[in-house]
SEDOGU-815076 format. One record per residue (C-alpha): residue number from 1; x, y, z. Coordinates in Angstrom, 2 decimals, padded with zeros to 5 digits. Layout:
<NUM, <X, Y, Z>>
...
# end
This chain:
<1, <-044.08, -025.03, -037.88>>
<2, <-041.51, -026.10, -040.47>>
<3, <-039.13, -023.34, -039.35>>
<4, <-039.51, -024.31, -035.72>>
<5, <-038.32, -027.87, -036.33>>
<6, <-035.62, -027.13, -038.93>>
<7, <-033.09, -025.76, -036.45>>
<8, <-033.19, -028.79, -034.11>>
<9, <-032.70, -031.10, -037.11>>
<10, <-029.58, -029.19, -038.17>>
<11, <-028.30, -029.18, -034.58>>
<12, <-028.81, -032.91, -034.23>>
<13, <-027.10, -033.46, -037.57>>
<14, <-024.11, -031.40, -036.47>>
<15, <-023.82, -033.31, -033.21>>
<16, <-024.02, -036.57, -035.16>>
<17, <-021.17, -035.55, -037.44>>
<18, <-019.07, -034.47, -034.44>>
<19, <-019.71, -037.78, -032.71>>
<20, <-018.72, -039.71, -035.85>>
<21, <-015.53, -037.66, -036.16>>
<22, <-014.66, -038.33, -032.53>>
<23, <-015.23, -042.07, -032.96>>
<24, <-013.04, -042.10, -036.09>>
<25, <-010.21, -040.37, -034.20>>
<26, <-010.44, -042.82, -031.31>>
<27, <-010.31, -045.81, -033.65>>
<28, <-007.18, -044.35, -035.29>>
<29, <-005.25, -044.54, -032.01>>
<30, <-003.00, -047.56, -031.54>>
<31, <-003.02, -050.11, -028.77>>
<32, <-001.83, -048.61, -025.49>>
<33, <-002.70, -045.12, -026.69>>
<34, <-005.39, -042.84, -025.26>>
<35, <-007.42, -040.49, -027.42>>
<36, <-007.29, -036.92, -026.10>>
<37, <-010.05, -034.79, -027.63>>
<38, <-009.49, -031.19, -028.68>>
<39, <-009.42, -028.74, -025.81>>
<40, <-007.82, -025.58, -024.56>>
<41, <-004.83, -024.76, -022.41>>
<42, <-004.28, -021.65, -020.34>>
<43, <-000.54, -020.91, -019.93>>
<44, <000.64, -020.53, -016.36>>
<45, <002.02, -017.06, -017.04>>
<46, <000.03, -014.11, -018.33>>
<47, <000.71, -012.69, -021.77>>
<48, <001.35, -009.03, -021.07>>
<49, <-001.59, -007.81, -019.02>>
<50, <-004.01, -010.46, -020.26>>
<51, <-004.76, -014.18, -020.02>>
<52, <-004.18, -016.16, -023.19>>
<53, <-006.07, -019.34, -024.07>>
<54, <-004.37, -021.76, -026.47>>
<55, <-006.42, -024.26, -028.50>>
<56, <-005.06, -027.83, -028.44>>
<57, <-005.84, -030.22, -031.29>>
<58, <-006.84, -033.85, -030.61>>
<59, <-003.97, -036.32, -030.19>>
<60, <-003.28, -040.00, -029.68>>
<61, <-001.18, -040.30, -026.52>>
<62, <000.82, -043.16, -025.04>>
<63, <-000.97, -044.22, -021.88>>
<64, <002.32, -044.52, -019.97>>
<65, <005.92, -043.33, -020.28>>
<66, <008.38, -045.39, -022.35>>
<67, <009.87, -048.29, -020.37>>
<68, <013.41, -049.66, -020.05>>
<69, <012.39, -052.69, -022.09>>
<70, <011.00, -050.57, -024.92>>
<71, <014.05, -048.32, -024.97>>
<72, <016.28, -051.40, -025.07>>
<73, <014.60, -052.50, -028.29>>
<74, <015.18, -049.02, -029.67>>
<75, <018.94, -048.96, -028.97>>
<76, <019.27, -052.47, -030.39>>
<77, <018.15, -051.17, -033.78>>
<78, <019.58, -047.65, -033.40>>
<79, <023.11, -048.22, -032.04>>
<80, <024.02, -044.54, -032.27>>
<81, <021.86, -044.00, -029.18>>
<82, <023.65, -046.57, -027.02>>
<83, <025.39, -045.18, -023.95>>
<84, <028.90, -046.00, -025.24>>
<85, <028.30, -044.39, -028.63>>
<86, <026.16, -041.34, -028.03>>
<87, <027.88, -038.03, -028.69>>
<88, <028.37, -035.60, -025.79>>
<89, <026.38, -033.03, -027.72>>
<90, <023.30, -035.20, -027.40>>
<91, <023.62, -036.45, -023.81>>
<92, <025.65, -035.78, -020.70>>
<93, <027.71, -038.44, -018.89>>
<94, <024.76, -039.64, -016.80>>
<95, <022.91, -040.93, -019.88>>
<96, <021.47, -044.38, -019.06>>
<97, <023.76, -044.47, -016.05>>
<98, <021.61, -047.13, -014.36>>
<99, <022.24, -049.55, -017.27>>
<100, <025.09, -052.00, -016.75>>
<101, <026.19, -051.62, -020.36>>
<102, <024.78, -050.71, -023.77>>
<103, <022.19, -053.50, -023.78>>
<104, <021.68, -054.32, -020.11>>
<105, <019.09, -052.20, -018.33>>
<106, <018.27, -053.01, -014.69>>
<107, <016.54, -056.39, -014.78>>
<108, <014.13, -055.51, -011.98>>
<109, <012.97, -052.35, -013.77>>
<110, <012.28, -053.51, -017.32>>
<111, <008.60, -052.57, -017.07>>
<112, <009.34, -049.28, -015.32>>
<113, <009.80, -045.90, -017.06>>
<114, <013.24, -045.37, -018.54>>
<115, <014.97, -042.29, -017.14>>
<116, <018.46, -040.81, -017.49>>
<117, <017.43, -040.11, -021.12>>
<118, <018.16, -036.82, -022.86>>
<119, <015.68, -034.75, -024.87>>
<120, <017.54, -035.69, -028.06>>
<121, <017.29, -039.42, -027.34>>
<122, <013.63, -039.17, -026.32>>
<123, <012.80, -037.32, -029.51>>
<124, <014.69, -039.88, -031.61>>
<125, <012.77, -042.73, -030.00>>
<126, <009.42, -041.09, -030.72>>
<127, <010.41, -040.29, -034.30>>
<128, <011.43, -043.91, -034.87>>
<129, <007.92, -044.93, -033.81>>
<130, <006.11, -042.47, -036.05>>
<131, <005.35, -040.05, -033.25>>
<132, <006.90, -037.14, -031.37>>
<133, <007.25, -035.60, -027.93>>
<134, <004.19, -033.66, -026.72>>
<135, <004.32, -029.89, -026.62>>
<136, <003.96, -028.09, -023.30>>
<137, <000.41, -027.12, -024.27>>
<138, <-000.49, -030.74, -025.07>>
<139, <001.14, -032.09, -021.90>>
<140, <-000.63, -029.57, -019.69>>
<141, <-003.87, -030.31, -021.55>>
<142, <-003.86, -034.04, -020.70>>
<143, <-001.73, -034.14, -017.55>>
<144, <-002.19, -030.78, -015.84>>
<145, <-005.19, -031.92, -013.79>>
<146, <-006.06, -030.67, -010.33>>
<147, <-003.65, -031.15, -007.45>>
<148, <-004.59, -033.24, -004.39>>
<149, <-005.74, -030.19, -002.42>>
<150, <-008.73, -029.68, -004.70>>
<151, <-009.20, -033.19, -006.11>>
<152, <-012.46, -035.05, -005.54>>
<153, <-010.78, -038.43, -005.93>>
<154, <-007.65, -040.23, -007.12>>
<155, <-007.72, -042.99, -009.71>>
<156, <-006.14, -046.39, -009.18>>
<157, <-003.58, -045.66, -011.90>>
<158, <-002.32, -042.56, -010.14>>
<159, <000.98, -043.01, -008.25>>
<160, <001.41, -039.35, -007.32>>
<161, <000.05, -039.59, -003.78>>
<162, <000.62, -041.82, -000.79>>
<163, <003.63, -042.84, 001.30>>
<164, <005.59, -044.24, -001.66>>
<165, <005.17, -041.22, -003.89>>
<166, <008.22, -039.34, -005.14>>
<167, <008.90, -035.82, -003.84>>
<168, <006.84, -033.33, -005.84>>
<169, <004.98, -036.24, -007.46>>
<170, <001.77, -034.22, -007.22>>
<171, <003.26, -031.92, -009.88>>
<172, <004.41, -034.70, -012.18>>
<173, <001.11, -035.35, -013.90>>
<174, <-002.56, -035.95, -013.17>>
<175, <-005.24, -036.74, -015.72>>
<176, <-007.47, -033.95, -016.97>>
<177, <-011.00, -034.45, -015.57>>
<178, <-012.48, -035.84, -018.79>>
<179, <-009.62, -038.38, -019.00>>
<180, <-009.93, -039.61, -015.42>>
<181, <-011.45, -042.96, -016.46>>
<182, <-008.94, -043.72, -019.20>>
<183, <-005.82, -045.88, -018.98>>
<184, <-003.49, -042.88, -018.53>>
<185, <-000.70, -043.58, -016.05>>
<186, <001.49, -041.12, -014.15>>
<187, <004.18, -043.05, -012.24>>
<188, <005.71, -040.05, -010.50>>
<189, <008.44, -038.84, -012.86>>
<190, <008.99, -035.63, -014.78>>
<191, <008.47, -035.89, -018.54>>
<192, <010.19, -034.27, -021.48>>
<193, <008.19, -031.96, -023.73>>
<194, <009.10, -030.89, -027.24>>
<195, <009.38, -027.19, -026.39>>
<196, <010.39, -027.48, -022.73>>
<197, <012.52, -024.32, -022.96>>
<198, <009.73, -022.09, -024.30>>
<199, <008.66, -020.74, -020.90>>
<200, <010.83, -018.43, -018.83>>
<201, <010.24, -018.45, -015.09>>
<202, <012.03, -015.24, -014.30>>
<203, <012.69, -012.01, -016.10>>
<204, <012.03, -008.33, -015.93>>
<205, <008.53, -007.10, -016.59>>
<206, <007.36, -003.52, -016.90>>
<207, <008.95, -001.07, -014.48>>
<208, <011.91, -001.76, -012.27>>
<209, <009.55, -001.85, -009.31>>
<210, <007.47, -004.53, -011.01>>
<211, <010.56, -006.52, -011.94>>
<212, <011.88, -006.49, -008.38>>
<213, <008.51, -007.60, -007.06>>
<214, <008.34, -010.37, -009.65>>
<215, <011.73, -011.78, -008.69>>
<216, <011.10, -011.47, -004.95>>
<217, <007.74, -013.27, -005.14>>
<218, <008.97, -016.14, -007.32>>
<219, <007.43, -014.49, -010.36>>
<220, <003.95, -015.16, -008.99>>
<221, <002.90, -011.68, -010.06>>
<222, <002.81, -012.95, -013.67>>
<223, <000.92, -016.14, -012.86>>
<224, <-002.67, -016.62, -013.98>>
<225, <-003.28, -018.56, -010.75>>
<226, <-000.53, -017.96, -008.15>>
<227, <-001.99, -020.74, -005.96>>
<228, <-001.31, -023.42, -008.58>>
<229, <001.94, -024.57, -007.04>>
<230, <002.09, -027.78, -009.10>>
<231, <002.07, -025.82, -012.38>>
<232, <004.74, -023.44, -011.06>>
<233, <006.96, -026.39, -010.15>>
<234, <006.61, -027.84, -013.65>>
<235, <007.49, -024.54, -015.30>>
<236, <010.41, -023.99, -012.95>>
<237, <011.73, -027.48, -013.61>>
<238, <011.42, -027.11, -017.39>>
<239, <013.20, -023.77, -017.29>>
<240, <016.15, -025.43, -015.52>>
<241, <016.66, -028.07, -018.21>>
<242, <019.05, -028.35, -021.12>>
<243, <018.44, -030.72, -024.00>>
<244, <021.40, -032.98, -023.17>>
<245, <020.42, -033.44, -019.50>>
<246, <019.86, -037.03, -018.36>>
<247, <018.25, -037.07, -014.93>>
<248, <017.19, -039.82, -012.55>>
<249, <013.54, -038.78, -012.41>>
<250, <013.06, -037.56, -015.99>>
<251, <011.45, -039.79, -018.64>>
<252, <009.14, -039.31, -021.60>>
<253, <006.13, -040.48, -023.58>>
<254, <005.14, -039.93, -027.20>>
<255, <002.09, -038.52, -028.98>>
<256, <000.67, -038.49, -032.51>>
<257, <-001.77, -036.15, -034.18>>
<258, <-005.19, -037.74, -034.30>>
<259, <-006.34, -038.08, -037.94>>
# end
């Protein structure tokens, strides 16, 4: 009888320790951050002939992209990132183009996500706040949720559907199922990732016949799920970027490793 009850006691103990660890991680997240538990991420493209699963560690994630008002405070204290002073290497001419001058963002959009920000500037902002940009794996882990065609419902914080949604907004982020009831917000913009240029959308694979087929079919032959159009759009968009780009519909948010 003792052996029969020992295993359940150990199991319950293990679950208790896991629960305590999860609670500790959540409490370590700051205000306006969401705790994202450990999970896995399946890359959109196959690795050779197989499907690769990537483990993703727990993180503390900003619930919404950085706003104009928050970025204004950043450039006040970091003048090298103001639009009149930034070096061409770090941002193209369109950097903060919707700001009237170095310290005057659009008054009506102070609480809206800042865009026209380069990868370099986004990374500098996160670093100044003790955080960093999310990796592709992390972003897809928390924001690569189902598209409207196979969703069972849309949360009130989701601005990716409806008549006012931006074009391709359905591909710009949707909470993972277990995060659906959190404060995560996706206002319909693309978001920078730390390793945005790590995925190639086109390229030759295998024989010349396979390569031709891959290019003709939009590289769908390499996709784990060729029907996941939202994921393909994200990978295509990332592959088109350069680190100094500053685009109208491209913003960012920051993450931190959960202790």
